[in-house]
C-alpha positions, 0 to 999 in steps of 0.5 A: 239709824245709828249716830253718824248721819249728822254734822260734827267733828270726830274726837281728834280733829286737827286744829286750824290756826288763824282766822278763816277766809269765809269768802267764796273767792276761789273755785275750790271754795265752791266744792267745799261749800257744797259739801257743807250745804249737803251736810256731809260730815266727813270726807276721807282722802289721801292727799294729792296735788291735783286737788291742792286747791280743794284741800286749801278750801277745806282747811282755810275756808271751812276750818276742817269742820263740816266736813272734817277730813279723815286722812288715809294711807291708801285711796282704797281705804278711803273708799272702803271707809265711806262704804262702811259708813254707808252700810250703817247710815244708809247715806253717802259720805264724801271721798277725794281721790287724786287724779288718775293714779288715786282713782286707779288705786281706789277703783277696787273699793269703788267696785265693791261699793257698786256691787253692794249698792252703797251710796258715795260721793267721790270727788276727783281731780284732773288737769289742768284741762287747759294744757297751757296751765300744766306744769312740765311732766307731772301735770301731764302724767296726771291729766286724763282726757275722760277720767270718769271713763276709768270707773264709768262701768261701775258708778251710777253717774259721773260728771266733769263740770267745766267751771266752778259756777257749774259745780253746785248743780253737778254736786246737787245732782250727784247727791240726789242720784247716789242716795236714790234707790238703787244706790251706788257711787257717783264721781265728780271730777274737778279741773285743777285749773278752775279749782285754783282760779278766782270765782268771778261770776255769781254762784247760784246755790241750789235750794237742796230741799228741792233736789232731795233724793227720791223715795222708793216707788210703791208696788204696782197695785194690780200685781200687789193683789196677785201676790197677796192672793198667792201668799194667802193661798200658799201652804209652804211659802218661803221668803228670801230676805235680800237687800233692805233698810237697816232699821228695826222698823223695817225688820219688824215689817219683814218678820210680821209678813212672815208670821202673817203668811206662815212663811219660812225666812232665809237670810243672806250673809251678803246683805247682813241682818234683815230678820232675827236669825233665831226666829222660829220661822227662820231656816238654819243659819244665814247662807252665802251659798245654798245650805242643805236646810235652805235647799230642803225648804225651797224644794217644799215651797209652793210660793217663793217671795224674794225681797231684793235677794241678791242672785235669785237666779243662782239660788234657784239654780242651786236648789232646782237645777235647770228644770226650775221650780214649780212654785210661784216666784214673786220678786221685788227689786230695782236692780235692773236699772243699774245692769250694764254690759261691762260686768256680770253682777246682774247674775243669772236670769231668774224665772219670775211669775210676779215681778215688782220694779221696786225695792223689797221693803215697800212690797213687804209694807204693802203686802202686810196691809193687803193681807188679813190680820190673822197669823198663819203657822209656818211649817217646821223649819228644816234643822241645820246639821250640828257644828263640827268640833275641832279635833285638836286643841287648836283655836277656832272661831267658835272659841273666839265667839265664846270669849267675845260673848263672855266679855261683851255681856249684854252690850250690843255688838255690830259685826262689819265683817264675819268670818265664813266659819262663824258659829251662827248657832252660838251667836244669832243675829237679832238686831238690824245693826248686828251684821252689816253684810259682806263687801259686795264685790269680793275684793280682798283687802276691804275688811279693815277699811269697812270696819273703820267706816262702820266704827266712824258711823257707830261712834258713841252709839253704845254698840261695840264694833268687832270685825272678824277678818282673815289674815289675807284680807288684813294683810292687804288692808292693814294700813287702814288701821292707822286712820282708826288710831288717828281719829280714836275710832273704837273697833276691835279687829279679830284676825282668824289667822290660818297662815294661808290663802285658805280658800284657794287651797280648797280650790286647788284641792278640788282641781287636783281631785278632779284631774286625778292628781295629788291634793296634798300639794294644794298648799304650795304657793298658798301658805303665808308661813315660814315666816308668818307675817306678824300681824300684831306688830303691823297693827302696832306700827299703825298705832293700834295696840294689839295681842298676838299671835294668840295660840291658847284658850287662856291667852285668847281669854286674856286678849279678848278681855283687854280688847273689849276693855279698849273698845269701852274706853274708845280705842281700837285694838287688834287680836291676831288669833292662830286658828285651826285651818282644818276646820275650814277644810272639814266644813268644805268637805262636808258641804261637798259631800251633801252637794250644797 
């Protein structure tokens, strides 16, 4: 894992004056002590009175160290930062959300983390639960009878301990649950009444070594033998590389399995880099939806191995329709444990022949041991279509990638976000940290916060953190940049600004064409223009230096040189690039023509 899993302050910690009160004397001190005992290095928050006692404990009891507070301008950013941190480290960070209102603010980002199966320990606050202790008006507004119910449908577990002495067990349990596969956020609600009350009973601190997160289960031995036999006999196997550990060791096992079985590999943009996308066995570019090359590979397959693939039923439906595939389908995943009636992120029900109740990585490891040592040649991967060049002098993401590659040189780059039209042929993914995947729940506005969280985890790792974002995503989440500026987190935000909610323009074109109406009106109510928001100026208002709007190749090269230099110096930077919106429209039309 990259730097970020251990203790230690950021480079711009706010000093605490005077002598610390190291006695655990107040209820909220117990919460602060448990975060330190769990070795959680940071807690992202937007201040609120419901946890004013907890805030005092973090400052005057712990000295704002281990954990250190990361101040955010919006609760949604606080959660997104913890989500981005978890994508890199594979471990939970802490978040504090103020009462019911802060929880509702942060709920979209919590849903993203839930859908992305990201661990996170969220501490909330309410009350006082004892109504006799409430201040008039405000404490009543900010008290909720069952506050965890607001997000219970998209958290793994929640609790509201009745006293400070009950809290250590709750936090130990929450830490174990959130960091055990399948991972997802947990929520623990702190009563403002006992936060601010003296601790009069003995606190029993749990031995956290005896409450450690559990290792993923191993595959069933009988099913493993069946799967190995299928793969050994397969002439055209395909491996769908879904969720897995973001480590080079895990990546090497996946690649070795493909080489051992002669399988073609498919990558999913939703989960990020699981295998090198320029490997000879890899099929085309990573996909979000089925591509023609991947569809062809699947239709030729006699065995399909899904290693934690997100929406297996969906990709099989796209490739084969309702008739399904005659190939033997093998799937590994423990997602079923989190499936609920509230949401539909379980996706379509896939027809599976051999199914394992474990993540994909343990199956890949055990299959590699079960198979012979001889590598099998893979069938030639279908070739993707050639990229479409711009028909004008307007800038595209291909120009952005070219300029970035020139400035980055041999320095490794981590992308916490990649634009849809990113040229994967020009910039293949080769390392487990190259691309961190999408936001999980499709919540626009998450990109800036996720990028800040990734930069926090990768600080001093030697990697450049570059987030390529859309203008709509940036405008919704732009104040997350302030946290990057405050804590000197080096991240480069490159905005592909087409001055539109362009994805929705494409949807409106499709609807109009289907109804025999005029698709030329698709832009109405979608364009972010006349006036175009000044994103560079918004970044400067957050304390982040910026260039833009960048409209020419020469200006782009100059801005990219400045931006990458800022990264190397340890500072955040933003470049607002006005791109050609027709590229997205042409790409969508091309996909529609091919039925993919």
